[in-house]
N, C-alpha and C positions, 0 to 999 in steps of 0.2 A: 207474716208481720203480725207483731202483736197490736190488738185493738187497743185504742185510747181509754183510760180509765178516768173516773172523775169521783169526787167526794160530795155527799151531801153534808154540808156544816151545819145544817140548822134544820132539824125534824123534830115531831113530837110524837115519838111512837108509843109513850104511856099513854096517849089519849084514847078515850074508848071507841073513837073511829076504828082503830086496829085490833081491837080485843078480840075480833073473832077470827082473824086471819094474818096474826102478825107474822108468823115463820114464812107464809106464803109471800108477804110483802117484802120480808128481808131477802128472800130466794130471788125474787123478781129484780130486786136491785143489783144484786150480784150478778143475774143474768145479763142485766143491762150494762154491766162495768163500772157499776158504782163501789167501789171497794172500801170506802169508809162512810160511816154514817154517825152524826153526832144527834144523839137525843137531848132535847133541851129542857130543863125544868122551869115550871112558871110558878109554883108554890113550893112549900116543904114536902107535902105529900107527893106532888108532881115529880120533884126532885128526886125523891125516893124511887118513885116509878122510873125515872130515867136510868138510875144507878142499876136497878134491877133488870130492866131491858138489855142493859150493857153487858151484864153478868151472864145472860142467856146466849149472846150471838158475838161470835168472835171478833168482827169487824165492826161493831157497834159501840161508839164511847158516850159520855154523858158530861153534861154540864149541869150545875146545881144553881138555882138562884129563885129570885120571887119577882114575878112581873109586875110592872107599876099598876096595871088594870085590877091587881088583886090587894092592892094596899089596906082597903078597908077591913079585909080578914087577916092581915098581918099582924102579929104582935109587936110591941115596941121594940124589942130586940131579936133579930135573926141571926146574929153572928154565929153563935156556938153551934146551932144546930146545923148550920151550913157547913160551918168548918169541919164537924165530924163527918158529913157526906163528902166533903171534898179531899178527905184522906184518902179515899179509894182510889186504887191505881188507875182506873179508867175514867176517873173525874178529870177532865182536861182544861176546863175553864169554869168561871163563874158568870151565871147569868141563866136565863136572859133578864137583865136588870136595866133600869132607866127611868125615863118618864113618858106620860101619854098624857096630853092635855085634850084629847078629843072628844070626852064624854066628862065634861065637868058636873059637879051637882046642880049648877045653875039651869043646865039644860033639862033638868027634869025637876025644876020648881025650887032649888036650893038658891041661896043668896051668895053674893059676892064673897062674904065673910067664909062661907062654906067651901067656896073655890080656892080661897087663899089657904085653908087649912088642908085641904086636899092636896094641893101642891107641895105644901110644906111636907106632909107626911110621905109624899112620893120621894121628894129630894131627900129626906133622912134614910129613907129605905135603900135608896141608890147609894148614897154615901156610906151606909154601912157594908154594902156589898163592894163599894171601891175599895175601902180600908181592908176588908178582907181578902180580897185579891191580891192586894199589894203585900199583905204580911205572908202570903202564901206562895208568891211568885207565879199567879196563874193571871191570863189575860181575861178580858171581860167582853161578854155578848152583850151588845146595848141594843135594847129596844128604845126608839125615839118616834113619837108622832106628835105633830103640832108643838113641838117642843125643841127644835134643833138649837137654837141658841143657847137655852138654859142647859141643855144636856151637854154642850160644849162647856160651857162654864164650869160646871161641877166637875167634868173630867178632866180639865186641863191642868189642875194641881196634881194629879196623879200620875201624868203622863211619863215624867221621866222613870217610872218605876213599872208601869204597866202599860200594855196596849188594849186597844178596843178595836171589835169590828160592829160597825154600824149595819145590822142585818136588815134585809128587806129594804134597801135604800132605794129610794124614789127621788131623792135630791137632784139639784141641778150640777152640772160641772164645776161651778165657784162652789157649791156646798162640799162635794168631793174633795175639791183642793184643800178646804179647810179643813177636813177631816185628815188627809194626809200631812198636811203642816204639823199634825200632833203626831206623826209616824203611825196613824191608825189605818184601818182598811174599812172598806164597804164590801157589801155581800148583795147579790142580785137574784132574784126569784123568777117566777114563771110570768109576773107583771110585765118583764120585758116584752113578752110575747103579746101583750093585750093591744088593741087598737087605739085605745087613747092613752097610752103611754109612751108618747112621743118623746118628753122630756128624759124619761128613763134611757131609751134609746141613744139620746144625745149624749148622755152621761157615759154610758157604755162605750160609745164610739172614742169619747175623750179620754176615757180612764186608761192609765198606763197598766199593762199587763201584771205586773207585780203587784198591784194596789187592791186587787179584788178577789172576792172568792164566790164559789156558786153554792145555792142551796134551794130548797124546795118550801120551806114553812110549812111542810104537811102537816096535818091534812087540808090546808088551806092554799089557795092561790094556784091552783092547778095550770098549767100552761097551755095553750092553744096547741093540739086540737081537743084536749081534755077539760077544758074550761066550764066550771060549773060541776064537774064531777070530783069525787075524792082525789086529792093530790098524795102522791107517795114518791120515795126516793127515787124509784126507778126513773122518775119525769127529770132527773137532773139531766139526763142524756138528751132530751128534747131542748131543755133551757140551753145546755152548752152547744148544740147544732145551731141554735137560733144566735146566741151571743157570737159564736165564731164566723158567721155569715156577716153579722153587722160589723165586725170588726176586720173582716177579710182575713182571717186566719184560718189555719187549719185545725181540726180537732186536736192533732197530736201536739200542735204547739200549745192550744189552750189548755190540755191535759197537764203538760208538762209545768206550766206557769201556775195554774191554779191549784194543784196538788202541791207543788214546793211551797208556794205561798201558805196553805193550810199547815204544812208541816212545821214551817217557821213560827206560824203564830201559836199553834197547840203542839208545843216540842214533845208533848206525851202521846201525840198521835202517830203511831207506828204501824 
């Protein structure tokens, strides 16, 4: 019998955390049955790095985008640079893009006006990437933190043309249903295994099988029993085992559905 396989649909293999052992990290993932890995860009430089990683390893793919937390270092226009990178045959999505209001300027002495400008810049950065995705026929990997309603509002006009996955999802079952109503997906990380993540587990139990994917967000958010250590794509196996138990499914069932969902969402992922 063939062992079930899984995908890591959100990793950051270009980060310095993997500089000294990237080939070994990818090999461990393959040994654990992780047959596809998506390395996700967070700036223009990081996006270039994600593409370069995808060129080194057959089963690694890339997404290119600009993370909202890096908005202060973003130029006014990022579209053409990302468009050039997105033409690469192994780039399967735009992202990660979105909104993050968890660390506003006012938290470090800024004013309400500073906060408003910061949010406006993030919204413009996000909108540029949504427009780019729509023009290229690519889907979007969405980051949202303390900005769920605002993210949905900006995304909604584009959903007839593109779909989004809300990565590292920690929302309620009702939040997931709002995402699904736009024909979009969510993705779960090792947070599901954390003791204080009861809401995430409730959402996982309520989430239809074809509406979510699996990811690590490595090097962050290593699942139990690796919590506090560097996360890596091989840990998708542990996340999958935990989620299968929560949903009372076999690993084979979870493998089939999450991999098929990922292939539909990322058509270039083969």
